[in-house]
KEVEX-222105 format. One record per residue (C-alpha): x, z, y; residue number from 0. Coordinates in steps of 0.05 Angstrom, whole numbers, always signed. Example, Ala and Ser with C-alpha at 12.3 -4.5 7.8 and 13.67 -1.06 7.14 Angstrom:
<nukols>
       u       w       v   nr
    +246    +156     -90    0
    +273    +143     -21    1
</nukols>
This chain:
<nukols>
       u       w       v   nr
    -889    -256    +273    0
    -849    -208    +231    1
    -883    -167    +177    2
    -901     -95    +196    3
    -865     -65    +133    4
    -815     -98     +88    5
    -779     -67     +29    6
    -724    -100      -9    7
    -698     -75     -77    8
    -713      -2     -62    9
    -683     +45    -112   10
    -689    +120    -114   11
    -665    +169    -168   12
    -671    +244    -178   13
    -634    +295    -222   14
    -562    +303    -245   15
    -516    +249    -269   16
    -531    +272    -341   17
    -605    +265    -332   18
    -629    +220    -279   19
    -703    +202    -264   20
    -714    +133    -233   21
    -772    +143    -182   22
    -765     +72    -154   23
    -734     +13    -191   24
    -720     -45    -144   25
    -787     -42    -108   26
    -797    -103     -58   27
    -858    -122     -17   28
    -881    -140     +52   29
    -941    -115     +90   30
    -969    -160    +146   31
    -990    -132    +215   32
   -1058    -109    +218   33
   -1067    -108    +142   34
   -1098     -52    +102   35
   -1051     -50     +42   36
   -1062      -5     -20   37
   -1010     +23     -65   38
   -1048     +36    -128   39
   -1021     +77    -187   40
   -1025    +143    -224   41
    -993    +206    -210   42
    -915    +200    -219   43
    -915    +125    -206   44
    -869    +130    -147   45
    -918    +124     -90   46
    -899    +187     -53   47
    -824    +170     -57   48
    -834    +104     -28   49
    -875    +131     +28   50
    -824    +181     +43   51
    -768    +129     +48   52
    -812     +85     +93   53
    -827    +144    +140   54
    -753    +161    +143   55
    -761    +227    +107   56
    -722    +207     +48   57
    -660    +162     +40   58
    -660    +106     -11   59
    -602    +103     -63   60
    -601     +27     -56   61
    -639     -28     -21   62
    -666     -40     +49   63
    -730     -27     +85   64
    -759     -41    +154   65
    -820     -14    +190   66
    -845     -49    +255   67
    -780     -87    +254   68
    -733     -24    +253   69
    -686      -3    +196   70
    -707     +61    +160   71
    -636     +87    +162   72
    -605     +60    +222   73
    -669     +65    +269   74
    -702    +128    +240   75
    -714    +159    +310   76
    -752     +97    +332   77
    -793     +91    +272   78
    -814    +162    +275   79
    -843    +150    +344   80
    -884     +88    +316   81
    -912    +112    +251   82
    -965    +161    +230   83
    -957    +198    +165   84
   -1009    +238    +129   85
    -978    +266     +66   86
   -1017    +280      +4   87
   -1017    +357     +13   88
   -1051    +387     +74   89
    -989    +404    +118   90
   -1021    +425    +185   91
   -1010    +492    +211   92
   -1065    +535    +175   93
   -1065    +595    +224   94
   -1075    +551    +285   95
   -1142    +523    +303   96
   -1167    +453    +300   97
   -1156    +442    +375   98
   -1087    +477    +372   99
   -1062    +434    +317  100
   -1083    +372    +354  101
   -1052    +394    +418  102
    -987    +412    +381  103
    -979    +343    +352  104
    -994    +310    +418  105
    -941    +351    +453  106
    -890    +332    +400  107
    -898    +259    +417  108
    -900    +271    +493  109
    -973    +249    +498  110
   -1039    +285    +511  111
   -1104    +287    +470  112
   -1140    +251    +529  113
   -1090    +196    +534  114
   -1108    +171    +463  115
   -1174    +200    +452  116
   -1209    +136    +446  117
   -1172    +121    +384  118
   -1193    +185    +350  119
   -1258    +198    +383  120
   -1304    +176    +322  121
   -1263    +217    +276  122
   -1253    +279    +318  123
   -1326    +285    +341  124
   -1343    +302    +267  125
   -1297    +363    +268  126
   -1305    +382    +343  127
   -1357    +435    +329  128
   -1305    +473    +290  129
   -1249    +464    +342  130
   -1240    +539    +346  131
   -1236    +548    +273  132
   -1170    +561    +239  133
   -1147    +496    +200  134
   -1139    +537    +136  135
   -1211    +554    +138  136
   -1236    +482    +139  137
   -1270    +446     +80  138
   -1232    +392     +44  139
   -1264    +335     +82  140
   -1254    +370    +149  141
   -1182    +381    +134  142
   -1176    +308    +120  143
   -1207    +288    +184  144
   -1161    +335    +224  145
   -1097    +310    +191  146
   -1119    +240    +204  147
   -1131    +255    +276  148
   -1061    +288    +281  149
   -1029    +228    +251  150
   -1061    +182    +299  151
   -1057    +223    +366  152
    -996    +184    +389  153
   -1027    +113    +372  154
    -981     +95    +316  155
    -970     +18    +300  156
    -965     +33    +225  157
   -1002     +88    +191  158
    -980    +116    +122  159
   -1033    +156     +81  160
   -1009    +184     +17  161
   -1070    +197     -30  162
   -1114    +219     +28  163
   -1178    +223     -13  164
   -1152    +266     -73  165
   -1195    +328     -82  166
   -1251    +307     -34  167
   -1321    +294     -49  168
   -1353    +224     -58  169
   -1387    +226     +11  170
   -1322    +246     +46  171
   -1284    +190      +9  172
   -1336    +139     +34  173
   -1331    +164    +106  174
   -1256    +164    +102  175
   -1253     +91     +82  176
   -1305     +73    +137  177
   -1255    +107    +185  178
   -1198     +65    +157  179
   -1237      -1    +167  180
   -1250     +18    +240  181
   -1177     +34    +253  182
   -1158     -33    +222  183
   -1201     -66    +272  184
   -1163     -37    +327  185
   -1098     -69    +303  186
   -1065     -11    +266  187
   -1028     -31    +199  188
   -1047     +17    +144  189
   -1011     +33     +82  190
   -1054     +78     +34  191
   -1035    +100     -33  192
   -1087    +123     -84  193
   -1095    +138    -157  194
   -1168    +115    -156  195
   -1172     +45    -178  196
   -1243     +34    -151  197
   -1210     +42     -80  198
   -1169     -20     -93  199
   -1228     -65     -77  200
   -1230     -33      -6  201
   -1161     -60     +12  202
   -1142    -129     +40  203
   -1082    -131     -11  204
   -1058     -82     -66  205
    -994     -68    -103  206
   -1002     -40    -171  207
    -945      +6    -185  208
    -924     +43    -252  209
    -862     +82    -269  210
    -828     +62    -202  211
    -840     -14    -214  212
    -890     -58    -179  213
    -928     -97    -232  214
    -971    -143    -186  215
    -987    -154    -113  216
   -1048    -194     -92  217
   -1117    -189     -63  218
   -1164    -148    -107  219
   -1200    -211    -124  220
   -1134    -248    -142  221
   -1113    -192    -191  222
   -1179    -192    -223  223
   -1177    -268    -231  224
   -1114    -263    -272  225
   -1153    -226    -328  226
   -1168    -281    -375  227
   -1193    -250    -441  228
   -1266    -233    -456  229
   -1283    -160    -441  230
   -1340    -120    -470  231
   -1369     -51    -460  232
   -1387     -11    -522  233
   -1421     +56    -535  234
   -1452     +92    -592  235
   -1473    +161    -614  236
   -1404    +180    -635  237
   -1358    +156    -577  238
   -1294    +188    -612  239
   -1303    +152    -679  240
   -1323     +89    -642  241
   -1258     +86    -607  242
   -1220     +97    -670  243
   -1257     +43    -706  244
   -1247      -5    -646  245
   -1173      +7    -650  246
   -1172     -15    -726  247
   -1210     -79    -713  248
   -1157    -136    -721  249
   -1187    -184    -671  250
   -1183    -139    -608  251
   -1123    -143    -559  252
   -1139     -74    -536  253
   -1193     -17    -532  254
   -1195     +46    -485  255
   -1243     +94    -459  256
   -1277     +76    -394  257
   -1329    +120    -364  258
   -1388    +130    -407  259
   -1367     +67    -448  260
   -1306     +44    -483  261
   -1276     -23    -462  262
   -1253     -74    -514  263
   -1210    -137    -497  264
   -1226    -192    -544  265
   -1178    -245    -569  266
   -1203    -314    -542  267
   -1230    -335    -610  268
   -1265    -269    -625  269
   -1341    -270    -629  270
   -1379    -210    -596  271
   -1429    -217    -654  272
   -1376    -207    -705  273
   -1350    -144    -671  274
   -1421    -115    -666  275
   -1433    -129    -739  276
   -1367     -95    -758  277
   -1385     -35    -719  278
   -1457     -30    -750  279
   -1422     -35    -816  280
   -1381     +27    -799  281
   -1447     +65    -790  282
   -1452     +68    -716  283
   -1522     +80    -688  284
   -1550     +70    -617  285
   -1500     +15    -611  286
   -1492     -20    -542  287
   -1447     -80    -535  288
   -1450    -122    -474  289
   -1402    -171    -436  290
   -1376    -144    -370  291
   -1331    -166    -316  292
   -1262    -136    -308  293
   -1242     -91    -249  294
   -1174     -72    -222  295
   -1169     -15    -270  296
   -1179     -61    -329  297
   -1123    -105    -300  298
   -1076     -48    -289  299
   -1085     -25    -361  300
   -1072     -97    -383  301
   -1008    -101    -340  302
    -983     -35    -367  303
    -990     -62    -439  304
    -952    -128    -416  305
    -892     -90    -383  306
    -887     -33    -435  307
</nukols>
């Protein structure tokens, strides 16, 4: 069985001949059918340009790509009938009601709401009480659900979601990922991009992308297993000075802010007690230093240092 999505050496540049910006630098990957695949990276990494190419909204400067077995350049009309796309910015008609937006998108794809209602039922039921409200008046979470319903109304085989949880509350984010898992169980291939590293663990596989290049592709567990060096979390009363002192300790490979702690990557031969003693000598009080397991964000930072 062919992969649902393949990309081979995709290149995309913007700007004039004198000043070109490479959005994608030879990106290659495959997504299997029925897979929930995450494209993880910060703003400006190239995620949106990649999704626009795969949904036939943008032409690549170089390389080839197929979606559902069809070429993104030669077979763009066929692909547009087979994919659902939810862009990062809310792009529905804000002066139309919830029901009018859904009816409009169903009409575009020569279908009806009733024909594919079973696919969106669990999602749409959450916004149905607001079906007569204009889309522009919905909350962020409700807009998100409406956009997803419109992207699914024609029952696509491949669904592209570009940073769908950006700007929504934590509860809505959790609900959204629950919806994606349900859609995956119905056989839909899902590609989702996000800047939130914690969402990587919710995907079957992820690609870590930065500056238009894919640094690693694996399961979340596989990416974490490649992090070989000891990692400790450190905090003290003066976090700013603590980070500065960590940066001056010669037996660390790296140190960076990480939530309420700083993370420090030790050299294999470095002892935690030696680091703690050094920080105490620098006058840090209320010092906490503990060994922790890395997550995808730690791995992403490490890969950035390696490829820089």
